[in-house]
C-alpha positions as CSV (number, residue, x, y, z in Angstrom):
1,M,14.3,18.2,-4.1
2,A,12.3,18.2,-1.4
3,T,12.9,16.3,1.6
4,F,11.1,15.1,4.1
5,E,12.2,16.1,7.7
6,D,13.0,13.3,10.9
7,K,10.4,15.4,13.4
8,D,6.9,16.2,12.3
9,P,4.6,18.2,14.8
10,Y,2.0,15.8,14.1
11,G,1.1,14.0,16.6
12,Y,-0.4,13.6,20.0
13,D,1.5,11.3,22.2
14,G,2.5,13.2,25.1
15,L,-0.3,16.8,24.7
16,T,-2.4,16.6,27.6
17,G,-5.4,18.2,28.4
18,W,-7.9,18.8,24.8
19,R,-5.0,19.0,22.7
20,S,-4.4,15.4,23.0
21,Y,-8.2,14.6,21.7
22,R,-8.0,13.7,18.1
23,I,-12.1,14.9,17.7
24,L,-11.4,18.4,19.1
25,R,-8.7,19.1,16.7
26,P,-10.7,18.6,13.6
27,G,-8.7,18.8,9.7
28,R,-5.5,18.6,11.3
29,G,-4.1,15.6,10.1
30,M,-5.6,16.8,6.7
31,Y,-3.8,20.1,6.8
32,H,-0.4,17.8,8.0
33,D,-1.2,15.9,4.7
34,I,-1.5,18.3,2.6
35,R,1.6,20.3,4.5
36,R,3.5,17.1,4.4
37,R,2.9,15.9,0.6
38,L,2.8,18.8,-1.1
39,P,6.6,19.5,-2.0
40,F,6.6,16.7,-4.4
41,Y,4.4,17.3,-6.3
42,K,7.0,18.5,-9.1
43,S,8.8,15.4,-8.5
44,D,5.6,13.3,-8.6
45,L,5.9,14.7,-11.8
46,T,9.4,14.5,-13.5
47,D,10.0,11.3,-11.5
48,A,8.6,9.4,-13.2
49,L,10.5,9.4,-16.7
50,T,12.1,6.6,-16.7
51,Y,11.6,2.7,-18.0
52,R,9.6,1.0,-14.6
53,T,7.1,4.2,-15.4
54,A,6.5,2.7,-18.7
55,A,6.6,-0.9,-17.2
56,S,4.2,0.1,-13.9
57,I,1.5,1.5,-16.9
58,V,0.8,-1.2,-19.4
59,R,1.1,-4.1,-15.7
60,M,-1.0,-1.5,-13.9
61,Y,-3.4,-1.4,-16.5
62,F,-4.3,-5.1,-17.3
63,V,-3.8,-5.6,-13.2
64,N,-6.6,-3.3,-12.2
65,L,-8.7,-3.7,-15.3
66,L,-8.6,-7.7,-15.4
67,P,-9.9,-7.9,-11.4
68,A,-12.4,-4.8,-12.2
69,L,-14.0,-7.2,-14.9
70,A,-14.2,-10.2,-13.0
71,F,-16.0,-8.1,-9.9
72,I,-18.3,-6.8,-11.8
73,L,-19.4,-9.8,-14.2
74,D,-19.7,-11.6,-10.4
75,M,-21.9,-8.3,-9.7
76,Y,-23.3,-8.8,-12.9
77,R,-24.5,-12.5,-12.4
78,R,-25.8,-11.8,-9.0
79,T,-27.5,-8.2,-9.4
80,E,-29.8,-9.6,-12.5
81,G,-27.5,-7.0,-14.5
82,Q,-27.8,-4.3,-12.5
83,F,-24.4,-3.4,-13.3
84,G,-21.5,-4.0,-15.8
85,V,-18.4,-3.0,-18.3
86,N,-18.9,0.7,-18.2
87,E,-20.4,1.6,-14.8
88,A,-16.8,-1.1,-13.8
89,L,-14.6,0.7,-16.5
90,F,-16.2,4.3,-15.1
91,S,-15.7,3.6,-11.5
92,S,-11.7,2.9,-12.5
93,A,-11.7,5.4,-14.0
94,L,-13.1,7.8,-11.2
95,A,-10.8,7.0,-8.6
96,A,-7.5,6.7,-10.8
97,M,-8.1,10.8,-12.2
98,V,-9.2,11.4,-8.4
99,F,-6.5,9.8,-6.6
100,S,-3.3,10.2,-9.1
101,I,-3.6,14.3,-9.3
102,I,-4.5,14.8,-6.0
103,G,-4.1,12.8,-4.1
104,A,-1.2,12.1,-1.2
105,Q,-1.2,8.5,-1.9
106,P,-0.4,8.0,-5.8
107,L,0.7,4.4,-4.6
108,T,-1.8,3.2,-3.6
109,I,-4.3,1.7,-6.5
110,V,-7.6,2.3,-6.0
111,G,-11.0,0.9,-7.4
112,I,-13.7,-1.8,-7.7
113,T,-12.9,-4.4,-4.9
114,G,-14.7,-7.8,-5.4
115,L,-15.8,-6.7,-1.7
116,I,-17.3,-4.5,-1.7
117,S,-19.2,-6.2,-5.2
118,L,-20.0,-8.6,-2.1
119,F,-22.1,-5.7,-0.2
120,N,-23.7,-4.6,-3.7
121,Y,-25.5,-8.3,-4.2
122,T,-26.1,-8.8,-0.4
123,I,-27.8,-5.0,-0.1
124,Y,-30.2,-6.2,-3.7
125,D,-30.7,-9.8,-1.8
126,I,-31.9,-8.5,0.9
127,I,-34.1,-5.6,-0.6
128,K,-35.4,-8.4,-3.9
129,I,-37.2,-9.1,-0.9
130,Y,-39.2,-6.2,-0.3
131,D,-39.3,-4.3,-3.4
132,A,-36.7,-4.4,-6.5
133,T,-37.1,-1.4,-7.7
134,L,-35.7,-0.2,-4.3
135,Y,-32.2,-1.3,-5.1
136,Q,-31.3,1.8,-7.3
137,P,-31.9,4.4,-5.3
138,F,-31.8,2.6,-1.5
139,L,-28.1,1.9,-3.4
140,V,-27.5,5.6,-3.8
141,W,-28.3,6.3,-0.1
142,V,-25.9,3.7,1.6
143,G,-23.2,5.8,-0.8
144,I,-24.2,9.3,0.6
145,W,-24.1,8.0,4.2
146,A,-21.2,6.6,3.5
147,A,-19.6,8.6,2.0
148,I,-20.4,11.8,5.1
149,F,-19.6,8.7,7.5
150,H,-16.4,9.2,5.5
151,W,-16.4,12.9,6.2
152,L,-16.3,13.0,9.3
153,F,-13.7,9.9,9.7
154,A,-11.1,12.6,8.3
155,I,-11.4,15.2,9.5
156,G,-12.1,13.6,13.1
157,N,-8.0,12.8,12.5
158,T,-9.4,8.6,13.2
159,C,-7.0,7.2,10.2
160,D,-4.1,7.6,13.7
161,Y,-5.2,4.2,14.7
162,M,-4.7,2.5,11.6
163,R,-1.1,3.2,13.2
164,Y,-1.5,-0.1,15.6
165,V,-2.1,-2.0,12.8
166,T,0.2,-5.2,12.6
167,D,0.8,-8.3,10.1
168,F,-1.6,-9.9,12.5
169,S,-4.6,-8.2,11.4
170,S,-3.1,-7.3,7.6
171,Q,-1.7,-11.3,7.0
172,S,-5.6,-11.9,7.9
173,F,-7.0,-9.7,6.1
174,G,-4.6,-11.4,2.7
175,M,-6.0,-14.7,3.6
176,Y,-10.0,-13.8,3.8
177,V,-9.3,-11.6,0.8
178,G,-7.1,-14.5,-0.9
179,I,-9.9,-16.9,0.2
180,I,-12.7,-15.1,-1.3
181,Y,-11.9,-14.2,-4.9
182,I,-10.9,-18.0,-4.8
183,I,-14.2,-18.5,-3.8
184,K,-15.3,-16.4,-6.5
185,G,-14.0,-17.8,-8.9
186,V,-14.9,-21.2,-8.5
187,E,-18.6,-19.9,-8.6
188,E,-17.5,-18.5,-12.2
189,L,-16.6,-21.7,-13.6
190,V,-19.7,-23.4,-11.7
191,A,-22.3,-21.2,-13.4
192,E,-20.3,-23.1,-16.8
193,F,-22.1,-25.5,-16.2
194,T,-25.2,-24.4,-15.2
195,T,-26.0,-21.4,-17.1
196,F,-24.6,-23.8,-20.2
197,N,-23.8,-27.2,-20.7
198,S,-20.4,-29.3,-19.2
199,T,-19.1,-28.5,-22.5
200,Q,-19.1,-25.0,-22.3
201,G,-18.1,-25.6,-18.5
202,F,-14.8,-27.9,-19.1
203,M,-13.7,-25.7,-21.3
204,A,-13.5,-22.8,-19.3
205,C,-12.4,-24.7,-16.3
206,V,-9.3,-25.7,-19.1
207,I,-8.5,-21.6,-20.4
208,A,-9.0,-21.0,-16.1
209,I,-6.5,-23.8,-14.7
210,L,-4.0,-22.6,-18.3
211,Y,-4.6,-19.0,-18.0
212,F,-3.5,-18.7,-13.8
213,G,-0.8,-21.1,-14.6
214,T,0.3,-19.1,-16.8
215,I,0.9,-15.9,-15.0
216,Y,1.9,-17.3,-12.5
217,S,5.1,-19.0,-14.2
218,L,6.2,-16.1,-15.7
219,E,6.1,-13.9,-12.6
220,N,7.5,-16.1,-10.7
221,I,10.0,-16.2,-13.4
222,G,10.8,-12.7,-12.9
223,Q,12.6,-13.5,-9.2
224,S,14.7,-17.1,-10.4
225,T,17.6,-17.1,-12.2
226,L,16.3,-18.4,-15.5
227,F,17.8,-16.3,-18.5
228,R,18.9,-13.0,-17.9
229,P,17.7,-10.7,-16.1
230,W,16.7,-7.7,-18.9
231,F,14.6,-10.7,-20.2
232,R,13.1,-12.3,-16.7
233,G,12.4,-8.7,-15.6
234,I,10.2,-8.2,-19.2
235,L,8.6,-11.4,-18.7
236,A,7.3,-10.6,-15.4
237,D,6.3,-7.4,-15.9
238,Y,4.2,-8.4,-19.5
239,A,2.2,-11.9,-17.5
240,Y,-0.6,-10.3,-17.5
241,P,-0.8,-9.0,-21.2
242,I,1.3,-11.5,-22.5
243,G,-1.3,-14.1,-21.1
244,T,-4.3,-12.4,-21.6
245,I,-3.6,-12.2,-24.7
246,F,-3.2,-15.4,-25.7
247,W,-5.0,-17.5,-24.1
248,V,-8.0,-15.2,-25.9
249,G,-6.3,-16.1,-29.0
250,F,-6.9,-20.0,-27.9
251,A,-10.8,-18.9,-27.3
252,H,-10.7,-18.3,-30.7
253,I,-8.9,-21.4,-32.8
254,P,-11.3,-22.9,-35.4
255,G,-12.3,-26.0,-35.4
256,P,-13.2,-27.7,-32.1
257,L,-12.5,-25.6,-29.5
258,R,-14.3,-22.6,-31.1
259,N,-17.6,-25.3,-31.8
260,T,-17.3,-25.1,-27.8
261,N,-19.1,-22.0,-28.4
262,I,-17.7,-20.7,-24.3
263,S,-19.1,-17.4,-22.9
264,F,-17.9,-14.2,-23.7
265,L,-17.9,-11.0,-21.1
266,P,-21.1,-8.8,-21.7
267,V,-21.0,-5.5,-23.1
268,S,-22.9,-2.6,-24.1
269,P,-22.6,0.3,-25.9
270,A,-20.1,3.1,-25.3
271,F,-20.4,5.5,-22.6
272,R,-23.7,3.8,-22.0
273,P,-25.2,2.2,-18.6
274,T,-25.4,-1.4,-18.3
275,V,-29.4,-1.0,-18.0
276,P,-31.8,1.5,-20.0
277,R,-31.6,4.6,-17.4
278,N,-30.0,7.9,-17.0
279,W,-26.9,8.3,-15.1
280,V,-27.8,9.9,-11.8
281,I,-30.4,8.1,-10.4
282,E,-33.4,9.8,-9.1
283,F,-32.8,8.6,-5.7
284,W,-34.2,12.0,-4.1
285,T,-37.9,9.8,-5.0
286,L,-37.3,6.9,-2.4
287,P,-39.5,6.8,0.8
288,V,-38.1,8.3,3.6
289,K,-37.7,4.9,5.9
290,W,-35.5,4.0,2.5
291,I,-33.9,6.1,3.6
292,F,-32.8,6.3,6.6
293,L,-32.0,1.9,6.8
294,A,-29.8,3.2,4.5
295,L,-27.3,5.0,7.5
296,P,-26.5,2.1,9.6
297,I,-25.5,0.2,6.3
298,G,-23.3,3.5,4.4
299,F,-22.0,3.2,8.2
300,L,-21.0,-0.5,7.3
301,V,-19.3,0.7,4.2
302,M,-17.0,3.2,5.6
303,L,-16.1,1.0,8.2
304,L,-15.0,-1.7,5.4
305,F,-12.9,1.5,3.5
306,Y,-11.8,2.9,6.7
307,Y,-9.6,-0.8,7.3
308,D,-9.6,-1.9,3.5
309,H,-8.7,1.6,1.9
310,N,-5.8,2.1,4.6
311,V,-4.7,-1.4,5.0
312,S,-4.5,-1.2,1.4
313,S,-2.2,1.7,1.6
314,I,0.1,0.9,4.0
315,T,0.8,-2.5,2.1
316,A,1.7,0.0,-0.6
317,Q,3.8,1.7,1.5
318,A,5.2,-1.7,3.7
319,K,8.9,-2.4,5.0
320,Q,10.1,-4.1,1.9
321,F,9.6,-0.8,-0.4
322,P,12.3,2.0,0.9
323,L,9.9,5.3,-0.5
324,K,11.7,8.8,1.0
325,K,7.8,10.6,1.0
326,P,5.8,10.5,3.0
327,G,1.8,9.4,2.8
328,G,-0.7,11.5,3.7
329,F,-4.2,9.0,5.4
330,H,-6.7,11.6,6.6
331,W,-6.7,13.4,3.4
332,D,-6.8,10.6,1.2
333,F,-9.8,9.0,2.9
334,F,-11.8,12.5,2.8
335,L,-11.1,12.0,-0.8
336,L,-11.6,7.9,-0.9
337,G,-15.6,9.9,0.7
338,V,-15.4,12.5,-3.0
339,T,-15.4,9.2,-4.5
340,T,-18.3,7.1,-3.3
341,F,-20.4,10.0,-2.9
342,I,-20.2,10.8,-6.7
343,S,-20.8,6.8,-7.7
344,S,-23.3,6.5,-5.8
345,I,-25.0,8.9,-7.4
346,L,-23.8,8.1,-11.1
347,F,-24.6,4.3,-9.9
348,I,-21.9,2.9,-10.3
349,P,-19.5,0.2,-7.7
350,F,-18.0,3.1,-5.4
351,P,-14.3,2.4,-5.8
352,N,-11.7,2.3,-3.0
353,G,-8.4,1.2,-2.2
354,L,-7.3,-2.4,-3.5
355,V,-5.2,-5.0,-1.0
356,P,-3.0,-7.5,-3.9
357,Q,-3.3,-4.4,-6.5
358,A,-1.9,-1.4,-4.2
359,P,1.1,-3.5,-3.4
360,V,2.0,-4.4,-7.0
361,H,2.0,-0.8,-8.2
362,T,5.0,-0.7,-5.9
363,D,6.9,-3.7,-6.5
364,S,6.4,-2.9,-10.2
365,L,7.9,0.7,-9.5
366,T,10.7,-0.9,-7.5
367,V,14.4,-1.0,-8.6
368,K,15.4,-4.1,-7.7
369,E,19.3,-5.8,-7.9
370,T,20.3,-9.2,-7.4
371,R,23.3,-9.9,-5.4
372,L,25.4,-12.9,-5.7
373,K,27.3,-14.1,-2.0
374,R,30.0,-16.6,-2.1
375,F,30.5,-18.7,0.8
376,L,32.7,-22.9,1.2
377,S,30.4,-24.9,2.3
378,G,33.2,-27.7,3.2
379,D,35.8,-27.6,0.9
380,T,33.3,-26.2,-1.8
381,E,32.7,-23.0,-3.2
382,K,29.1,-21.8,-3.2
383,V,27.4,-19.2,-4.9
384,E,23.5,-17.8,-3.6
385,N,21.3,-14.9,-5.2
386,D,20.1,-12.3,-3.6
387,I,17.8,-9.7,-4.9
388,V,17.6,-7.0,-2.8
389,A,14.4,-3.6,-3.3
390,T,17.4,-0.7,-3.6
391,S,14.9,2.3,-4.7
392,V,11.4,2.8,-5.9
393,V,10.1,5.3,-8.2
394,E,8.2,7.1,-6.0
395,Q,5.6,9.2,-8.7
396,R,2.0,9.9,-9.5
397,V,1.9,8.9,-13.7
398,S,1.4,5.4,-13.5
399,H,-1.3,6.0,-11.4
400,F,-2.3,8.9,-14.4
401,V,-2.2,7.1,-17.8
402,M,-3.3,4.0,-16.4
403,G,-6.5,6.0,-15.4
404,L,-6.3,7.3,-18.8
405,A,-5.9,4.0,-20.4
406,I,-9.5,3.0,-18.5
407,I,-11.1,6.3,-19.9
408,G,-10.5,4.9,-23.5
409,T,-11.1,1.5,-22.6
410,M,-14.6,2.9,-22.5
411,T,-14.9,3.8,-25.8
412,G,-16.7,1.5,-28.4
413,P,-13.5,-0.2,-30.0
414,L,-12.3,-1.3,-27.1
415,L,-15.3,-2.9,-26.0
416,T,-15.6,-4.2,-29.0
417,V,-12.1,-5.9,-27.8
418,L,-13.3,-6.3,-24.7
419,H,-16.5,-8.1,-25.9
420,T,-13.8,-11.4,-27.4
421,M,-12.9,-12.2,-23.7
422,P,-14.4,-15.6,-22.7
423,R,-16.0,-14.9,-19.6
424,S,-13.3,-18.2,-17.9
425,I,-10.4,-15.8,-18.2
426,F,-11.8,-14.2,-15.7
427,A,-12.0,-17.1,-13.4
428,G,-8.5,-17.1,-13.9
429,V,-7.7,-13.3,-12.9
430,F,-9.7,-14.6,-9.8
431,F,-7.3,-17.0,-9.0
432,V,-4.4,-15.6,-10.3
433,V,-4.7,-12.6,-7.8
434,G,-6.5,-15.0,-4.7
435,W,-3.6,-17.0,-4.3
436,G,-0.8,-14.4,-5.2
437,S,-2.8,-13.1,-1.1
438,I,-2.1,-16.3,0.1
439,E,0.8,-17.4,-1.5
440,S,2.8,-14.6,0.2
441,N,0.9,-14.7,3.1
442,G,2.6,-15.3,6.4
443,T,0.1,-17.0,8.4
444,L,1.2,-19.8,5.1
445,Q,4.4,-19.1,5.4
446,R,3.7,-20.3,9.5
447,L,1.7,-23.1,9.0
448,I,4.7,-24.7,6.4
449,W,7.4,-23.7,9.1
450,L,5.4,-25.7,11.9
451,V,4.9,-29.4,9.9
452,R,8.6,-28.5,8.0
453,E,11.1,-31.9,9.5
454,P,12.8,-29.9,11.6
455,R,16.2,-31.0,10.4
456,F,15.4,-28.4,7.4
457,I,15.0,-25.4,9.8
458,Q,17.7,-23.0,10.5
459,P,19.9,-23.0,13.2
460,T,18.9,-19.5,13.3
461,D,15.5,-18.8,12.3
462,P,13.8,-16.7,15.2
463,L,10.8,-18.6,15.4
464,L,12.6,-21.7,17.2
465,T,13.3,-18.9,19.7
466,V,9.2,-19.7,20.5
467,P,7.2,-23.0,21.7
468,R,5.6,-24.6,19.1
469,S,2.4,-24.7,20.9
470,K,2.3,-20.4,21.3
471,I,2.6,-20.3,16.7
472,R,-0.2,-22.7,16.9
473,L,-2.0,-20.8,19.3
474,Y,-1.1,-17.2,17.3
475,I,-2.4,-18.9,13.8
476,F,-5.8,-20.4,15.4
477,W,-6.3,-17.2,16.6
478,Q,-5.6,-15.4,13.1
479,A,-7.4,-18.8,11.4
480,L,-10.5,-18.2,13.4
481,G,-11.2,-14.6,12.6
482,V,-10.1,-15.8,8.9
483,L,-13.3,-18.5,9.1
484,S,-15.4,-16.3,11.1
485,S,-15.6,-13.9,7.9
486,V,-15.5,-16.0,4.9
487,A,-18.6,-17.9,6.5
488,I,-20.5,-15.1,8.2
489,S,-19.9,-13.7,3.5
490,Q,-21.2,-16.9,1.9
491,T,-24.8,-15.0,3.7
492,I,-26.9,-13.0,3.6
493,A,-25.7,-11.6,6.8
494,A,-22.2,-10.8,4.9
495,I,-23.2,-7.2,5.1
496,G,-22.1,-7.7,8.4
497,F,-18.2,-8.6,8.0
498,P,-16.9,-5.3,7.9
499,V,-16.8,-5.6,12.2
500,L,-14.8,-8.9,12.2
501,I,-12.5,-7.7,10.4
502,I,-12.0,-4.6,12.4
503,S,-12.3,-6.4,14.9
504,L,-8.9,-8.3,15.3
505,I,-7.1,-5.1,15.4
506,P,-8.3,-4.6,19.4
507,L,-7.7,-8.4,19.6
508,R,-4.4,-7.9,18.7
509,W,-3.8,-5.0,20.9
510,I,-5.9,-6.3,23.8
511,L,-6.1,-10.2,24.4
512,L,-2.7,-11.5,23.0
513,P,-0.6,-10.0,25.1
514,K,-2.6,-11.6,27.9
515,M,-1.4,-15.5,26.0
516,F,2.0,-14.0,24.7
517,S,4.8,-12.6,26.5
518,A,5.8,-9.1,24.5
519,K,9.1,-11.9,23.3
520,E,7.0,-14.2,22.0
521,L,5.0,-11.2,20.1
522,M,8.0,-9.2,18.7
523,M,8.9,-12.6,17.3
524,L,4.9,-13.9,15.7
525,D,4.2,-10.2,14.8
526,A,5.6,-6.8,13.9
527,L,3.9,-3.2,12.9
528,T,2.6,-3.3,9.1
529,A,3.5,-0.5,8.5
530,D,7.1,1.2,10.0
531,N,8.4,3.4,7.7
532,E,8.8,7.1,9.5
533,V,8.5,9.2,6.4
534,V,4.6,6.7,6.0
535,L,4.2,6.8,10.1
536,A,4.2,10.6,10.3
537,S,0.8,10.7,9.2
538,L,-0.7,8.7,11.6
539,G,1.1,10.5,14.3
540,G,4.4,8.4,14.8
541,K,5.4,4.8,15.4
542,P,2.7,3.7,18.4
543,G,4.4,2.0,22.3
544,M,4.3,-2.0,21.9
545,P,2.3,-4.0,24.8
546,E,4.4,-5.3,27.2
């Protein structure tokens, strides 16, 4: 089996002269990504022959499909039907096929995000002020420019700068994503009241809230000590299919429930666009001035994907996962430009890395052990359970088979099945994914720590070495970045939010060291990716500022 060498030849630290400039050594990062990962390709296939892979396929099919449909439902409503279910399935399948077969980081799930949904309908809101018929070719050119910028950034080795991402910015981004998703869930329920009537709206709220409660409870049972390990493992692995099948069936129970006439997911004929058109948009007919107006927006899309996709890859390979195989950020970002280009020509949503789903994929492939700790408390023996990640099934088969399943979902019979799903289910999906990003977020955990009664804080807690005023100041800067991004996302200026998100990285490295000591930052913050096999693709571990 291939092994990863501790000393990787890729890097720029310590170099002098022209060799120290990344832009003057084009393609070097991509070359080393391929060279580093290619020896593991055979094991990426053979290592998949385990139960964890099968469970991951089922789990990730639902975890990828349901949010994608939720986002497309949001775009369908906000763009007056320009995007629909087939576009969502096509985009998700395209990304899964490309990144599972030739990607350097097959654990990173790529698909439709809520942020590209926000981008698409914000652009629609702007374009329809002038001429709504320009929207389709204009968005194609946005994607073409974005793809070109992807390729330039990948060839210029700029993904190396993602090694400076710390928990300060990644947790802020995760909190922002979680809040946006919950807002989307609320918007879907409000639309049930405004589009239909109060009876349908109330029924939608009941299904959405109980769906969220079902998935949340089943997934948490997997981390508990209830039942036998194998049984609680099954409940956690198949939480999404169990909850989805039950609540879809609930919506169809004959009698008063069915008579509420709640709305269901709209679908179109198999393998056909939602609106009457060809799959390839005639983008060459767009007036020249609009082509160049699409350029800065394409750059903003690339900027969003630069952060979103790479952070997704980092979190999928974060420190809590005992990974052995190397990453490949430059090559994957180049591939993202390819999928962006193809998606733009076909007028389907641009796919990119999924922040909540990518680490879920790795977690679903993680082999865990429940270890018991016995200790004396006075004269009483107590037992605590500790769940330890021992290994990860690092392979590309689960991502690939999930993509094949999504292609199969585009067929007529399965589209008919999707049409039986109440739209309120997707509000529940927004709540599940959104709260998942918020609940485990370090920012929220520190906030809870601050308001906890002091006598219940362990004397050995590292945060006790940091003044509470500094912890509050640290949370303030995170909250400022999150709330500013959320606020701008609710306006027509939402396409500018990637600039705010990216600015969190220099804020952490330039401004915060002037407010906090090195020891305080060590307690409050850390590199999001600190695994050597992952950092090798980014030029190695950066030095933390004093």
